[in-house]
PyMOL Python script that loads the backbone (N, CA, C, O; Angstrom):
from pymol import cmd

cmd.read_pdbstr("""\
ATOM      1  N   MET A   1      63.413  22.071 -34.746  1.00  0.00           N
ATOM      2  CA  MET A   1      64.845  22.460 -33.864  1.00  0.00           C
ATOM      3  C   MET A   1      63.827  23.072 -32.540  1.00  0.00           C
ATOM      4  O   MET A   1      63.599  22.333 -31.582  1.00  0.00           O
ATOM      5  N   VAL A   2      63.613  23.599 -32.561  1.00  0.00           N
ATOM      6  CA  VAL A   2      62.316  24.406 -31.575  1.00  0.00           C
ATOM      7  C   VAL A   2      61.442  23.529 -30.851  1.00  0.00           C
ATOM      8  O   VAL A   2      61.201  23.700 -29.656  1.00  0.00           O
ATOM      9  N   ALA A   3      60.791  22.269 -31.773  1.00  0.00           N
ATOM     10  CA  ALA A   3      60.133  21.153 -30.866  1.00  0.00           C
ATOM     11  C   ALA A   3      60.447  20.610 -29.931  1.00  0.00           C
ATOM     12  O   ALA A   3      59.825  20.331 -28.906  1.00  0.00           O
ATOM     13  N   VAL A   4      62.065  20.315 -30.435  1.00  0.00           N
ATOM     14  CA  VAL A   4      63.000  19.541 -29.484  1.00  0.00           C
ATOM     15  C   VAL A   4      63.310  20.222 -28.233  1.00  0.00           C
ATOM     16  O   VAL A   4      63.392  19.517 -27.227  1.00  0.00           O
ATOM     17  N   LYS A   5      63.482  21.387 -28.139  1.00  0.00           N
ATOM     18  CA  LYS A   5      63.982  22.219 -27.492  1.00  0.00           C
ATOM     19  C   LYS A   5      62.996  22.077 -25.956  1.00  0.00           C
ATOM     20  O   LYS A   5      63.441  21.866 -24.828  1.00  0.00           O
ATOM     21  N   ARG A   6      61.216  22.316 -26.459  1.00  0.00           N
ATOM     22  CA  ARG A   6      60.600  22.477 -25.904  1.00  0.00           C
ATOM     23  C   ARG A   6      59.755  21.136 -25.277  1.00  0.00           C
ATOM     24  O   ARG A   6      58.858  21.141 -24.434  1.00  0.00           O
ATOM     25  N   THR A   7      60.266  20.177 -25.877  1.00  0.00           N
ATOM     26  CA  THR A   7      60.068  18.597 -25.647  1.00  0.00           C
ATOM     27  C   THR A   7      60.767  18.322 -24.606  1.00  0.00           C
ATOM     28  O   THR A   7      60.225  17.757 -23.656  1.00  0.00           O
ATOM     29  N   VAL A   8      62.306  18.716 -24.567  1.00  0.00           N
ATOM     30  CA  VAL A   8      63.436  18.514 -23.753  1.00  0.00           C
ATOM     31  C   VAL A   8      63.036  19.185 -22.283  1.00  0.00           C
ATOM     32  O   VAL A   8      62.936  18.544 -21.237  1.00  0.00           O
ATOM     33  N   PHE A   9      62.832  20.588 -22.431  1.00  0.00           N
ATOM     34  CA  PHE A   9      62.386  21.599 -21.281  1.00  0.00           C
ATOM     35  C   PHE A   9      61.376  20.813 -20.988  1.00  0.00           C
ATOM     36  O   PHE A   9      61.619  19.870 -20.235  1.00  0.00           O
ATOM     37  N   PHE A  10      60.178  20.967 -21.428  1.00  0.00           N
ATOM     38  CA  PHE A  10      59.115  20.325 -20.446  1.00  0.00           C
ATOM     39  C   PHE A  10      59.443  18.557 -20.229  1.00  0.00           C
ATOM     40  O   PHE A  10      58.795  18.194 -19.247  1.00  0.00           O
ATOM     41  N   VAL A  11      59.951  17.802 -20.618  1.00  0.00           N
ATOM     42  CA  VAL A  11      60.400  16.614 -19.914  1.00  0.00           C
ATOM     43  C   VAL A  11      61.366  16.524 -18.807  1.00  0.00           C
ATOM     44  O   VAL A  11      61.682  15.620 -18.034  1.00  0.00           O
ATOM     45  N   VAL A  12      61.641  17.435 -18.932  1.00  0.00           N
ATOM     46  CA  VAL A  12      63.222  17.809 -17.591  1.00  0.00           C
ATOM     47  C   VAL A  12      62.399  18.792 -16.675  1.00  0.00           C
ATOM     48  O   VAL A  12      62.606  18.526 -15.491  1.00  0.00           O
ATOM     49  N   SER A  13      61.532  19.844 -16.854  1.00  0.00           N
ATOM     50  CA  SER A  13      60.673  20.598 -15.627  1.00  0.00           C
ATOM     51  C   SER A  13      59.451  19.870 -14.951  1.00  0.00           C
ATOM     52  O   SER A  13      58.778  20.100 -13.946  1.00  0.00           O
ATOM     53  N   SER A  14      59.446  18.872 -15.944  1.00  0.00           N
ATOM     54  CA  SER A  14      58.054  17.945 -14.960  1.00  0.00           C
ATOM     55  C   SER A  14      58.743  17.080 -14.097  1.00  0.00           C
ATOM     56  O   SER A  14      58.382  16.709 -12.980  1.00  0.00           O
ATOM     57  N   ILE A  15      59.882  16.757 -14.780  1.00  0.00           N
ATOM     58  CA  ILE A  15      60.421  15.549 -13.754  1.00  0.00           C
ATOM     59  C   ILE A  15      60.582  16.151 -12.372  1.00  0.00           C
ATOM     60  O   ILE A  15      60.408  15.575 -11.298  1.00  0.00           O
ATOM     61  N   ILE A  16      60.986  17.549 -12.606  1.00  0.00           N
ATOM     62  CA  ILE A  16      61.961  18.170 -11.385  1.00  0.00           C
ATOM     63  C   ILE A  16      61.071  18.324 -10.669  1.00  0.00           C
ATOM     64  O   ILE A  16      61.194  18.067  -9.472  1.00  0.00           O
ATOM     65  N   ILE A  17      59.708  18.872 -11.290  1.00  0.00           N
ATOM     66  CA  ILE A  17      58.443  19.359 -10.407  1.00  0.00           C
ATOM     67  C   ILE A  17      58.019  18.329  -9.534  1.00  0.00           C
ATOM     68  O   ILE A  17      57.687  18.407  -8.351  1.00  0.00           O
ATOM     69  N   VAL A  18      58.116  16.730 -10.772  1.00  0.00           N
ATOM     70  CA  VAL A  18      57.894  15.593  -9.472  1.00  0.00           C
ATOM     71  C   VAL A  18      58.571  15.163  -8.652  1.00  0.00           C
ATOM     72  O   VAL A  18      58.332  14.130  -8.028  1.00  0.00           O
ATOM     73  N   LEU A  19      59.568  15.906  -8.504  1.00  0.00           N
ATOM     74  CA  LEU A  19      61.095  15.498  -7.619  1.00  0.00           C
ATOM     75  C   LEU A  19      60.358  16.422  -6.139  1.00  0.00           C
ATOM     76  O   LEU A  19      59.921  16.061  -5.046  1.00  0.00           O
ATOM     77  N   LEU A  20      60.471  17.344  -6.621  1.00  0.00           N
ATOM     78  CA  LEU A  20      59.733  18.562  -5.514  1.00  0.00           C
ATOM     79  C   LEU A  20      58.851  18.099  -4.485  1.00  0.00           C
ATOM     80  O   LEU A  20      59.038  17.829  -3.299  1.00  0.00           O
ATOM     81  N   VAL A  21      57.870  18.076  -5.209  1.00  0.00           N
ATOM     82  CA  VAL A  21      56.656  17.275  -4.763  1.00  0.00           C
ATOM     83  C   VAL A  21      56.667  16.210  -3.747  1.00  0.00           C
ATOM     84  O   VAL A  21      55.885  16.080  -2.805  1.00  0.00           O
ATOM     85  N   LYS A  22      57.652  15.477  -4.069  1.00  0.00           N
ATOM     86  CA  LYS A  22      57.640  14.095  -3.675  1.00  0.00           C
ATOM     87  C   LYS A  22      58.234  14.805  -2.407  1.00  0.00           C
ATOM     88  O   LYS A  22      57.425  14.831  -1.478  1.00  0.00           O
ATOM     89  N   TRP A  23      59.393  15.362  -2.150  1.00  0.00           N
ATOM     90  CA  TRP A  23      60.055  15.905  -1.672  1.00  0.00           C
ATOM     91  C   TRP A  23      59.278  16.483  -0.586  1.00  0.00           C
ATOM     92  O   TRP A  23      59.408  16.006   0.541  1.00  0.00           O
ATOM     93  N   GLY A  24      58.518  17.416  -0.786  1.00  0.00           N
ATOM     94  CA  GLY A  24      57.459  17.788  -0.161  1.00  0.00           C
ATOM     95  C   GLY A  24      56.110  16.489   0.604  1.00  0.00           C
ATOM     96  O   GLY A  24      55.277  16.565   1.507  1.00  0.00           O
ATOM     97  N   PHE A  25      56.221  16.210   0.352  1.00  0.00           N
ATOM     98  CA  PHE A  25      55.484  14.606   0.746  1.00  0.00           C
ATOM     99  C   PHE A  25      56.302  13.816   1.720  1.00  0.00           C
ATOM    100  O   PHE A  25      55.908  13.221   2.723  1.00  0.00           O
ATOM    101  N   ASP A  26      57.598  13.930   1.205  1.00  0.00           N
ATOM    102  CA  ASP A  26      58.755  13.299   2.444  1.00  0.00           C
ATOM    103  C   ASP A  26      58.658  14.382   3.730  1.00  0.00           C
ATOM    104  O   ASP A  26      58.647  13.611   4.689  1.00  0.00           O
ATOM    105  N   GLY A  27      58.606  15.322   4.107  1.00  0.00           N
ATOM    106  CA  GLY A  27      58.072  16.005   5.199  1.00  0.00           C
ATOM    107  C   GLY A  27      59.363  17.450   4.849  1.00  0.00           C
ATOM    108  O   GLY A  27      60.082  17.691   5.818  1.00  0.00           O
ATOM    109  N   PHE A  28      59.587  18.210   3.734  1.00  0.00           N
ATOM    110  CA  PHE A  28      60.794  19.277   4.208  1.00  0.00           C
ATOM    111  C   PHE A  28      61.653  18.987   4.324  1.00  0.00           C
ATOM    112  O   PHE A  28      62.263  19.903   4.875  1.00  0.00           O
ATOM    113  N   GLU A  29      62.662  17.672   4.055  1.00  0.00           N
ATOM    114  CA  GLU A  29      64.060  17.421   4.723  1.00  0.00           C
ATOM    115  C   GLU A  29      65.010  18.369   4.040  1.00  0.00           C
ATOM    116  O   GLU A  29      64.964  18.562   2.825  1.00  0.00           O
ATOM    117  N   VAL A  30      66.044  19.075   5.004  1.00  0.00           N
ATOM    118  CA  VAL A  30      66.805  19.751   3.374  1.00  0.00           C
ATOM    119  C   VAL A  30      68.108  18.834   3.391  1.00  0.00           C
ATOM    120  O   VAL A  30      69.029  19.192   2.656  1.00  0.00           O
ATOM    121  N   PHE A  31      68.286  17.579   4.231  1.00  0.00           N
ATOM    122  CA  PHE A  31      69.191  16.782   3.715  1.00  0.00           C
ATOM    123  C   PHE A  31      68.643  15.186   3.902  1.00  0.00           C
ATOM    124  O   PHE A  31      68.108  14.628   4.861  1.00  0.00           O
ATOM    125  N   THR A  32      68.979  14.756   2.695  1.00  0.00           N
ATOM    126  CA  THR A  32      68.539  13.015   3.034  1.00  0.00           C
ATOM    127  C   THR A  32      68.639  11.854   4.084  1.00  0.00           C
ATOM    128  O   THR A  32      69.687  11.448   4.588  1.00  0.00           O
ATOM    129  N   LYS A  33      67.746  11.526   4.257  1.00  0.00           N
ATOM    130  CA  LYS A  33      68.121  10.783   5.223  1.00  0.00           C
ATOM    131  C   LYS A  33      67.784   9.334   4.941  1.00  0.00           C
ATOM    132  O   LYS A  33      66.740   9.031   4.363  1.00  0.00           O
ATOM    133  N   ILE A  34      68.667   8.443   5.348  1.00  0.00           N
ATOM    134  CA  ILE A  34      68.911   7.017   5.089  1.00  0.00           C
ATOM    135  C   ILE A  34      68.698   6.270   6.399  1.00  0.00           C
ATOM    136  O   ILE A  34      69.318   6.413   7.453  1.00  0.00           O
ATOM    137  N   TYR A  35      67.397   5.197   6.034  1.00  0.00           N
ATOM    138  CA  TYR A  35      67.268   4.233   7.118  1.00  0.00           C
ATOM    139  C   TYR A  35      67.263   2.729   7.045  1.00  0.00           C
ATOM    140  O   TYR A  35      66.303   2.041   6.698  1.00  0.00           O
ATOM    141  N   PRO A  36      68.431   2.311   7.409  1.00  0.00           N
ATOM    142  CA  PRO A  36      68.943   1.009   7.411  1.00  0.00           C
ATOM    143  C   PRO A  36      67.962   0.015   7.952  1.00  0.00           C
ATOM    144  O   PRO A  36      67.298   0.261   8.959  1.00  0.00           O
ATOM    145  N   ALA A  37      67.871  -1.081   7.301  1.00  0.00           N
ATOM    146  CA  ALA A  37      66.815  -1.992   8.157  1.00  0.00           C
ATOM    147  C   ALA A  37      67.330  -3.051   8.968  1.00  0.00           C
ATOM    148  O   ALA A  37      68.304  -3.801   8.911  1.00  0.00           O
ATOM    149  N   SER A  38      66.271  -2.856   9.813  1.00  0.00           N
ATOM    150  CA  SER A  38      66.926  -3.694  11.445  1.00  0.00           C
ATOM    151  C   SER A  38      66.142  -5.419  10.858  1.00  0.00           C
ATOM    152  O   SER A  38      65.233  -5.895  10.178  1.00  0.00           O
ATOM    153  N   GLU A  39      67.068  -5.703  11.549  1.00  0.00           N
ATOM    154  CA  GLU A  39      67.451  -7.375  11.758  1.00  0.00           C
ATOM    155  C   GLU A  39      67.238  -7.670  13.033  1.00  0.00           C
ATOM    156  O   GLU A  39      67.401  -6.771  13.857  1.00  0.00           O
ATOM    157  N   LEU A  40      66.823  -9.008  13.474  1.00  0.00           N
ATOM    158  CA  LEU A  40      66.961  -9.937  14.468  1.00  0.00           C
ATOM    159  C   LEU A  40      67.415 -11.057  14.184  1.00  0.00           C
ATOM    160  O   LEU A  40      67.099 -11.661  13.158  1.00  0.00           O
ATOM    161  N   ILE A  41      68.337 -11.550  15.179  1.00  0.00           N
ATOM    162  CA  ILE A  41      69.334 -12.534  14.841  1.00  0.00           C
ATOM    163  C   ILE A  41      68.495 -14.050  15.354  1.00  0.00           C
ATOM    164  O   ILE A  41      68.545 -13.939  16.579  1.00  0.00           O
ATOM    165  N   ASP A  42      67.890 -15.155  15.107  1.00  0.00           N
ATOM    166  CA  ASP A  42      67.003 -16.099  15.878  1.00  0.00           C
ATOM    167  C   ASP A  42      69.045 -16.980  16.771  1.00  0.00           C
ATOM    168  O   ASP A  42      69.865 -17.332  15.924  1.00  0.00           O
ATOM    169  N   GLU A  43      69.230 -17.061  17.479  1.00  0.00           N
ATOM    170  CA  GLU A  43      70.135 -17.350  18.044  1.00  0.00           C
ATOM    171  C   GLU A  43      69.862 -19.012  18.002  1.00  0.00           C
ATOM    172  O   GLU A  43      70.783 -19.792  18.244  1.00  0.00           O
ATOM    173  N   ALA A  44      68.953 -19.322  17.781  1.00  0.00           N
ATOM    174  CA  ALA A  44      68.253 -20.901  18.169  1.00  0.00           C
ATOM    175  C   ALA A  44      68.767 -21.541  16.689  1.00  0.00           C
ATOM    176  O   ALA A  44      69.528 -22.452  16.362  1.00  0.00           O
ATOM    177  N   THR A  45      68.019 -20.667  16.059  1.00  0.00           N
ATOM    178  CA  THR A  45      68.063 -21.553  14.324  1.00  0.00           C
ATOM    179  C   THR A  45      69.070 -20.714  13.511  1.00  0.00           C
ATOM    180  O   THR A  45      69.497 -20.985  12.389  1.00  0.00           O
ATOM    181  N   GLY A  46      69.374 -19.640  14.280  1.00  0.00           N
ATOM    182  CA  GLY A  46      70.752 -18.648  12.970  1.00  0.00           C
ATOM    183  C   GLY A  46      69.781 -17.914  11.905  1.00  0.00           C
ATOM    184  O   GLY A  46      70.284 -17.169  11.063  1.00  0.00           O
ATOM    185  N   ARG A  47      68.577 -18.101  11.944  1.00  0.00           N
ATOM    186  CA  ARG A  47      67.743 -17.463  10.989  1.00  0.00           C
ATOM    187  C   ARG A  47      67.929 -15.833  10.996  1.00  0.00           C
ATOM    188  O   ARG A  47      68.416 -15.646  12.111  1.00  0.00           O
ATOM    189  N   VAL A  48      67.848 -14.959  10.566  1.00  0.00           N
ATOM    190  CA  VAL A  48      67.585 -13.418  10.096  1.00  0.00           C
ATOM    191  C   VAL A  48      66.511 -13.084  10.054  1.00  0.00           C
ATOM    192  O   VAL A  48      65.742 -13.608   9.248  1.00  0.00           O
ATOM    193  N   ILE A  49      66.063 -11.998  10.998  1.00  0.00           N
ATOM    194  CA  ILE A  49      64.208 -11.765  10.347  1.00  0.00           C
ATOM    195  C   ILE A  49      64.294 -10.811   9.994  1.00  0.00           C
ATOM    196  O   ILE A  49      65.269 -10.495  10.676  1.00  0.00           O
ATOM    197  N   VAL A  50      64.047  -9.817   9.341  1.00  0.00           N
ATOM    198  CA  VAL A  50      63.888  -8.764   9.051  1.00  0.00           C
ATOM    199  C   VAL A  50      62.844  -7.820   9.369  1.00  0.00           C
ATOM    200  O   VAL A  50      61.846  -7.732   8.653  1.00  0.00           O
ATOM    201  N   GLN A  51      63.018  -7.070  10.453  1.00  0.00           N
ATOM    202  CA  GLN A  51      61.929  -6.259  11.074  1.00  0.00           C
ATOM    203  C   GLN A  51      61.315  -5.138   9.919  1.00  0.00           C
ATOM    204  O   GLN A  51      60.245  -5.092   9.312  1.00  0.00           O
ATOM    205  N   THR A  52      62.500  -4.283   9.925  1.00  0.00           N
ATOM    206  CA  THR A  52      61.904  -3.131   8.671  1.00  0.00           C
ATOM    207  C   THR A  52      62.805  -3.342   7.321  1.00  0.00           C
ATOM    208  O   THR A  52      63.879  -3.943   7.277  1.00  0.00           O
ATOM    209  N   LYS A  53      62.258  -2.834   6.439  1.00  0.00           N
ATOM    210  CA  LYS A  53      62.744  -2.346   5.146  1.00  0.00           C
ATOM    211  C   LYS A  53      63.716  -1.557   5.348  1.00  0.00           C
ATOM    212  O   LYS A  53      63.690  -0.988   6.439  1.00  0.00           O
ATOM    213  N   SER A  54      64.932  -1.228   4.382  1.00  0.00           N
ATOM    214  CA  SER A  54      65.523  -0.027   4.789  1.00  0.00           C
ATOM    215  C   SER A  54      64.781   1.074   3.331  1.00  0.00           C
ATOM    216  O   SER A  54      64.520   0.816   2.156  1.00  0.00           O
ATOM    217  N   SER A  55      64.648   2.413   4.235  1.00  0.00           N
ATOM    218  CA  SER A  55      63.733   3.545   3.658  1.00  0.00           C
ATOM    219  C   SER A  55      64.682   4.469   3.207  1.00  0.00           C
ATOM    220  O   SER A  55      65.892   4.249   3.259  1.00  0.00           O
ATOM    221  N   TYR A  56      64.224   5.411   2.803  1.00  0.00           N
ATOM    222  CA  TYR A  56      65.269   6.962   2.962  1.00  0.00           C
ATOM    223  C   TYR A  56      64.070   8.006   2.685  1.00  0.00           C
ATOM    224  O   TYR A  56      63.000   7.668   2.179  1.00  0.00           O
ATOM    225  N   LYS A  57      64.337   9.092   3.016  1.00  0.00           N
ATOM    226  CA  LYS A  57      63.564  10.163   2.943  1.00  0.00           C
ATOM    227  C   LYS A  57      64.500  11.344   2.157  1.00  0.00           C
ATOM    228  O   LYS A  57      65.607  11.807   2.432  1.00  0.00           O
ATOM    229  N   LEU A  58      63.467  11.641   0.960  1.00  0.00           N
ATOM    230  CA  LEU A  58      64.332  12.402   0.215  1.00  0.00           C
ATOM    231  C   LEU A  58      64.193  14.005   0.266  1.00  0.00           C
ATOM    232  O   LEU A  58      63.154  14.635   0.069  1.00  0.00           O
ATOM    233  N   GLY A  59      65.702  14.630   0.630  1.00  0.00           N
ATOM    234  CA  GLY A  59      66.303  15.815   1.374  1.00  0.00           C
ATOM    235  C   GLY A  59      66.571  16.576  -0.110  1.00  0.00           C
ATOM    236  O   GLY A  59      67.165  15.954  -0.991  1.00  0.00           O
ATOM    237  N   LEU A  60      66.173  17.743  -0.302  1.00  0.00           N
ATOM    238  CA  LEU A  60      66.221  19.131  -0.983  1.00  0.00           C
ATOM    239  C   LEU A  60      67.952  19.182  -1.597  1.00  0.00           C
ATOM    240  O   LEU A  60      68.298  19.750  -2.633  1.00  0.00           O
ATOM    241  N   ASP A  61      68.805  18.474  -0.703  1.00  0.00           N
ATOM    242  CA  ASP A  61      70.263  18.143  -1.203  1.00  0.00           C
ATOM    243  C   ASP A  61      70.344  17.355  -2.560  1.00  0.00           C
ATOM    244  O   ASP A  61      71.079  17.768  -3.456  1.00  0.00           O
ATOM    245  N   MET A  62      69.436  15.993  -2.739  1.00  0.00           N
ATOM    246  CA  MET A  62      69.222  15.170  -3.634  1.00  0.00           C
ATOM    247  C   MET A  62      67.986  15.665  -4.572  1.00  0.00           C
ATOM    248  O   MET A  62      67.599  14.853  -5.413  1.00  0.00           O
ATOM    249  N   VAL A  63      67.565  16.482  -4.525  1.00  0.00           N
ATOM    250  CA  VAL A  63      66.537  17.266  -5.172  1.00  0.00           C
ATOM    251  C   VAL A  63      67.941  18.061  -6.676  1.00  0.00           C
ATOM    252  O   VAL A  63      68.370  17.693  -7.769  1.00  0.00           O
ATOM    253  N   PHE A  64      68.101  19.111  -5.853  1.00  0.00           N
ATOM    254  CA  PHE A  64      69.113  19.540  -6.532  1.00  0.00           C
ATOM    255  C   PHE A  64      70.109  18.964  -7.249  1.00  0.00           C
ATOM    256  O   PHE A  64      70.343  19.433  -8.363  1.00  0.00           O
ATOM    257  N   VAL A  65      70.965  17.732  -6.712  1.00  0.00           N
ATOM    258  CA  VAL A  65      71.764  16.753  -7.425  1.00  0.00           C
ATOM    259  C   VAL A  65      71.040  16.632  -8.786  1.00  0.00           C
ATOM    260  O   VAL A  65      71.394  17.070  -9.880  1.00  0.00           O
ATOM    261  N   ILE A  66      69.760  15.816  -8.391  1.00  0.00           N
ATOM    262  CA  ILE A  66      69.030  15.317  -9.725  1.00  0.00           C
ATOM    263  C   ILE A  66      68.481  16.354 -10.413  1.00  0.00           C
ATOM    264  O   ILE A  66      68.602  16.090 -11.609  1.00  0.00           O
ATOM    265  N   ALA A  67      68.006  17.271 -10.279  1.00  0.00           N
ATOM    266  CA  ALA A  67      67.945  18.544 -10.982  1.00  0.00           C
ATOM    267  C   ALA A  67      69.105  19.222 -12.259  1.00  0.00           C
ATOM    268  O   ALA A  67      68.916  19.690 -13.382  1.00  0.00           O
ATOM    269  N   ILE A  68      70.469  18.963 -11.331  1.00  0.00           N
ATOM    270  CA  ILE A  68      71.360  19.223 -12.116  1.00  0.00           C
ATOM    271  C   ILE A  68      71.830  18.725 -13.165  1.00  0.00           C
ATOM    272  O   ILE A  68      72.380  19.243 -14.137  1.00  0.00           O
ATOM    273  N   GLY A  69      71.436  17.084 -12.763  1.00  0.00           N
ATOM    274  CA  GLY A  69      71.839  16.053 -12.978  1.00  0.00           C
ATOM    275  C   GLY A  69      70.983  16.215 -14.638  1.00  0.00           C
ATOM    276  O   GLY A  69      71.602  16.470 -15.671  1.00  0.00           O
ATOM    277  N   LEU A  70      69.697  16.033 -14.580  1.00  0.00           N
ATOM    278  CA  LEU A  70      68.671  16.330 -15.752  1.00  0.00           C
ATOM    279  C   LEU A  70      68.592  17.140 -16.334  1.00  0.00           C
ATOM    280  O   LEU A  70      68.118  17.002 -17.462  1.00  0.00           O
ATOM    281  N   SER A  71      69.135  18.786 -15.742  1.00  0.00           N
ATOM    282  CA  SER A  71      69.608  19.931 -16.512  1.00  0.00           C
ATOM    283  C   SER A  71      70.668  19.371 -17.473  1.00  0.00           C
ATOM    284  O   SER A  71      70.338  19.090 -18.625  1.00  0.00           O
ATOM    285  N   ALA A  72      71.719  19.227 -17.116  1.00  0.00           N
ATOM    286  CA  ALA A  72      73.080  18.771 -18.054  1.00  0.00           C
ATOM    287  C   ALA A  72      73.007  17.828 -18.953  1.00  0.00           C
ATOM    288  O   ALA A  72      73.858  17.954 -19.833  1.00  0.00           O
ATOM    289  N   LEU A  73      71.979  16.502 -19.117  1.00  0.00           N
ATOM    290  CA  LEU A  73      71.531  15.598 -19.475  1.00  0.00           C
ATOM    291  C   LEU A  73      70.458  16.536 -20.691  1.00  0.00           C
ATOM    292  O   LEU A  73      70.657  16.104 -21.826  1.00  0.00           O
ATOM    293  N   GLY A  74      69.641  17.431 -20.661  1.00  0.00           N
ATOM    294  CA  GLY A  74      68.907  17.837 -21.449  1.00  0.00           C
ATOM    295  C   GLY A  74      69.369  18.730 -22.308  1.00  0.00           C
ATOM    296  O   GLY A  74      68.833  18.905 -23.402  1.00  0.00           O
ATOM    297  N   PHE A  75      70.579  19.494 -21.838  1.00  0.00           N
ATOM    298  CA  PHE A  75      71.721  20.377 -22.592  1.00  0.00           C
ATOM    299  C   PHE A  75      72.516  19.002 -23.610  1.00  0.00           C
ATOM    300  O   PHE A  75      72.588  18.923 -24.836  1.00  0.00           O
ATOM    301  N   ILE A  76      72.911  18.266 -22.799  1.00  0.00           N
ATOM    302  CA  ILE A  76      73.563  17.410 -24.171  1.00  0.00           C
ATOM    303  C   ILE A  76      72.816  16.949 -24.849  1.00  0.00           C
ATOM    304  O   ILE A  76      73.110  16.869 -26.042  1.00  0.00           O
ATOM    305  N   VAL A  77      71.393  16.395 -24.330  1.00  0.00           N
ATOM    306  CA  VAL A  77      70.190  16.097 -25.818  1.00  0.00           C
ATOM    307  C   VAL A  77      70.330  17.195 -26.764  1.00  0.00           C
ATOM    308  O   VAL A  77      70.850  17.004 -27.863  1.00  0.00           O
ATOM    309  N   ILE A  78      69.880  18.376 -26.384  1.00  0.00           N
ATOM    310  CA  ILE A  78      69.183  19.587 -27.415  1.00  0.00           C
ATOM    311  C   ILE A  78      70.715  19.826 -28.433  1.00  0.00           C
ATOM    312  O   ILE A  78      70.662  20.123 -29.626  1.00  0.00           O
ATOM    313  N   ASN A  79      72.115  19.606 -27.601  1.00  0.00           N
ATOM    314  CA  ASN A  79      73.028  19.711 -28.530  1.00  0.00           C
ATOM    315  C   ASN A  79      73.595  18.542 -29.225  1.00  0.00           C
ATOM    316  O   ASN A  79      74.533  18.662 -30.012  1.00  0.00           O
ATOM    317  N   PHE A  80      73.123  17.578 -28.987  1.00  0.00           N
ATOM    318  CA  PHE A  80      72.789  16.319 -29.906  1.00  0.00           C
ATOM    319  C   PHE A  80      72.126  16.829 -31.380  1.00  0.00           C
ATOM    320  O   PHE A  80      72.550  16.864 -32.536  1.00  0.00           O
ATOM    321  N   PHE A  81      71.037  17.152 -30.809  1.00  0.00           N
ATOM    322  CA  PHE A  81      70.040  17.325 -32.058  1.00  0.00           C
ATOM    323  C   PHE A  81      70.602  18.375 -33.223  1.00  0.00           C
ATOM    324  O   PHE A  81      70.475  18.276 -34.443  1.00  0.00           O
ATOM    325  N   LYS A  82      71.215  19.333 -32.506  1.00  0.00           N
ATOM    326  CA  LYS A  82      71.719  20.708 -33.199  1.00  0.00           C
ATOM    327  C   LYS A  82      72.875  19.727 -34.027  1.00  0.00           C
ATOM    328  O   LYS A  82      72.892  19.813 -35.255  1.00  0.00           O
ATOM    329  N   ILE A  83      73.464  19.157 -33.608  1.00  0.00           N
ATOM    330  CA  ILE A  83      74.814  18.389 -34.794  1.00  0.00           C
ATOM    331  C   ILE A  83      73.837  17.438 -35.601  1.00  0.00           C
ATOM    332  O   ILE A  83      74.051  17.346 -36.809  1.00  0.00           O
ATOM    333  N   TYR A  84      72.923  16.817 -35.127  1.00  0.00           N
ATOM    334  CA  TYR A  84      72.659  15.900 -35.863  1.00  0.00           C
ATOM    335  C   TYR A  84      71.837  17.090 -37.092  1.00  0.00           C
ATOM    336  O   TYR A  84      72.326  17.114 -38.222  1.00  0.00           O
ATOM    337  N   TYR A  85      70.976  17.744 -36.876  1.00  0.00           N
ATOM    338  CA  TYR A  85      70.629  18.525 -37.549  1.00  0.00           C
ATOM    339  C   TYR A  85      71.189  19.466 -38.920  1.00  0.00           C
ATOM    340  O   TYR A  85      70.801  19.902 -40.003  1.00  0.00           O
ATOM    341  N   ALA A  86      72.369  19.428 -38.033  1.00  0.00           N
ATOM    342  CA  ALA A  86      73.318  20.460 -38.961  1.00  0.00           C
ATOM    343  C   ALA A  86      74.009  19.748 -40.029  1.00  0.00           C
ATOM    344  O   ALA A  86      74.399  20.178 -41.115  1.00  0.00           O
ATOM    345  N   SER A  87      74.099  18.424 -39.456  1.00  0.00           N
ATOM    346  CA  SER A  87      74.729  17.195 -40.284  1.00  0.00           C
ATOM    347  C   SER A  87      73.646  17.057 -41.190  1.00  0.00           C
ATOM    348  O   SER A  87      74.161  16.557 -42.190  1.00  0.00           O
ATOM    349  N   LYS A  88      72.518  17.209 -41.388  1.00  0.00           N
ATOM    350  CA  LYS A  88      71.502  16.937 -42.125  1.00  0.00           C
ATOM    351  C   LYS A  88      70.836  17.511 -43.300  1.00  0.00           C
ATOM    352  O   LYS A  88      70.287  17.031 -44.291  1.00  0.00           O
ATOM    353  N   GLU A  89      71.142  19.099 -42.717  1.00  0.00           N
ATOM    354  CA  GLU A  89      71.339  20.448 -43.893  1.00  0.00           C
ATOM    355  C   GLU A  89      72.625  20.409 -45.019  1.00  0.00           C
ATOM    356  O   GLU A  89      72.535  21.208 -45.951  1.00  0.00           O
ATOM    357  N   ASP A  90      73.690  19.609 -44.976  1.00  0.00           N
ATOM    358  CA  ASP A  90      74.689  19.833 -45.720  1.00  0.00           C
ATOM    359  C   ASP A  90      74.467  18.794 -47.320  1.00  0.00           C
ATOM    360  O   ASP A  90      75.317  18.842 -48.210  1.00  0.00           O
TER     361      ASP A  90
END
""", "prot")
cmd.dss("prot")
cmd.show_as("cartoon", "prot")
cmd.util.cbc("prot")
cmd.orient("prot")
């Protein structure tokens, strides 16, 4: 059971560290910024020409939301294994 707890902690903390590093590379934004795609419409042919693709800059708000979600998922996995191992001991 200790191995499961350590594994879950390692995976969750590693993902959170990767998110923080990506946040740093995106420019330390506090809030996530979403940039929609810019398009041109050719009036003669009616075709749509995409100039830039949609993108985003990861903000600290999304890092916290994802970290809280991962932590909750880690608690669920650990409790699942506690229940699973408790039923195996009977």
